[in-house]
C-alpha positions as CSV (number, residue, x, y, z in Angstrom):
1,M,-11.3,10.4,-9.1
2,T,-9.0,10.1,-12.5
3,G,-5.7,10.5,-10.3
4,A,-6.8,8.8,-7.2
5,A,-4.9,5.9,-7.8
6,T,-1.8,7.9,-7.9
7,D,-2.6,10.3,-5.1
8,K,-1.5,9.2,-1.4
9,S,-3.5,11.6,0.0
10,F,-6.8,9.8,-1.1
11,F,-5.9,6.7,0.5
12,E,-4.6,8.3,3.5
13,A,-8.4,10.0,3.6
14,Y,-9.7,6.3,3.4
15,L,-7.7,5.2,6.3
16,Q,-8.4,8.4,8.5
17,Q,-12.1,7.5,8.0
18,F,-11.9,3.5,7.8
19,P,-8.8,2.9,10.0
20,D,-9.8,-1.1,10.2
21,G,-11.9,-1.0,6.9
22,V,-11.9,-4.0,4.4
23,F,-9.4,-2.2,2.1
24,A,-6.8,-0.7,5.0
25,A,-4.4,-3.0,4.5
26,L,-4.5,-2.2,0.4
27,A,-4.4,1.4,1.2
28,R,-1.3,1.1,3.3
29,L,0.3,-1.1,0.7
30,K,-0.9,1.5,-2.2
31,I,0.6,4.7,0.2
32,D,4.1,2.7,0.6
33,A,4.0,2.2,-3.2
34,I,3.3,5.6,-4.3
35,K,6.0,7.0,-1.8
36,K,8.7,4.4,-3.2
37,R,7.9,5.3,-6.6
38,M,8.1,9.5,-5.6
39,E,11.2,8.6,-4.0
40,T,12.7,6.9,-7.0
41,E,11.3,9.3,-9.4
42,R,12.9,12.3,-6.9
43,H,16.4,10.5,-7.1
44,A,16.4,9.8,-10.5
45,Q,16.2,13.4,-10.9
46,L,19.0,14.2,-9.0
47,P,22.6,14.8,-10.2
48,E,25.2,12.2,-9.6
49,A,26.8,14.0,-6.8
50,E,23.9,14.3,-5.0
51,R,22.7,10.7,-5.6
52,A,26.3,9.6,-3.8
53,T,25.7,12.0,-0.7
54,N,21.8,10.9,-0.6
55,A,22.8,7.1,-0.6
56,N,25.0,7.5,2.6
57,D,22.2,9.4,4.3
58,G,19.3,7.1,3.1
59,A,21.1,4.1,4.6
60,K,20.8,5.7,7.9
61,G,17.4,6.8,7.4
62,T,16.4,3.4,5.9
63,E,18.0,2.0,9.3
64,L,15.7,4.1,11.5
65,A,12.5,3.7,9.3
66,S,13.0,0.0,10.1
67,L,13.2,0.2,13.6
68,E,10.3,2.4,13.9
69,C,8.4,-0.1,11.7
70,R,9.3,-2.8,14.2
71,D,7.8,-0.9,17.1
72,R,4.6,-0.2,15.2
73,L,4.5,-3.9,14.5
74,V,5.1,-4.9,17.7
75,Q,2.2,-2.6,19.3
76,S,0.0,-3.8,16.8
77,S,-2.8,-6.3,17.8
78,A,-4.3,-7.2,14.7
79,P,-2.2,-9.7,12.1
80,T,-1.5,-8.4,8.9
81,P,-3.3,-10.4,6.4
82,D,-1.7,-12.4,3.4
83,A,-2.1,-11.6,-0.2
84,S,-4.5,-14.4,-0.5
85,E,-6.8,-13.2,2.5
86,L,-6.3,-9.6,1.1
87,V,-8.0,-10.8,-2.5
88,R,-10.4,-12.9,-0.7
89,A,-11.7,-10.0,1.3
90,T,-11.6,-7.7,-1.7
91,Q,-13.7,-10.3,-3.9
92,G,-15.9,-10.5,-1.0
93,E,-16.5,-6.8,-1.0
94,L,-16.8,-7.1,-4.6
95,L,-19.5,-9.7,-4.5
96,R,-21.3,-8.1,-1.5
97,I,-21.9,-4.9,-3.8
98,G,-22.8,-6.7,-7.1
99,C,-19.7,-6.1,-8.8
100,L,-18.4,-9.6,-9.0
101,W,-20.2,-12.5,-10.5
102,S,-18.0,-15.6,-9.6
103,R,-17.2,-16.7,-6.0
104,A,-14.6,-15.4,-3.5
105,N,-11.6,-18.0,-4.5
106,G,-8.4,-15.8,-3.6
107,E,-7.1,-15.8,-7.0
108,W,-7.0,-12.3,-8.7
109,A,-7.8,-13.4,-12.1
110,A,-9.7,-11.4,-14.9
111,S,-13.0,-11.0,-13.3
112,S,-11.9,-9.7,-10.3
113,R,-9.5,-7.1,-11.9
114,K,-12.5,-6.2,-14.4
115,A,-14.8,-6.0,-11.2
């Protein structure tokens, strides 16, 4: 699992198996971050002329993507947890499996990161 943290298929597989799992929101965030990083890397490799053309096309794509995203949010019945809720949920799971020795306090400190 050395490349799992940067391979979006790993997170997509998790979501496919556990769409409402404890780490589903984190997996979605990680997939988005990986996609953004890949797009940034791809954009950095393009020649200058292509960048300008793609910037104009990208604005349209962004608008369409944001409209689609809004529709998905409207259809979703489950509220999206905020960052502190995600941290607490993650810490709770780490406590449950015996990897975290302190309590779930909602702060992503060194002990949580180490676990």
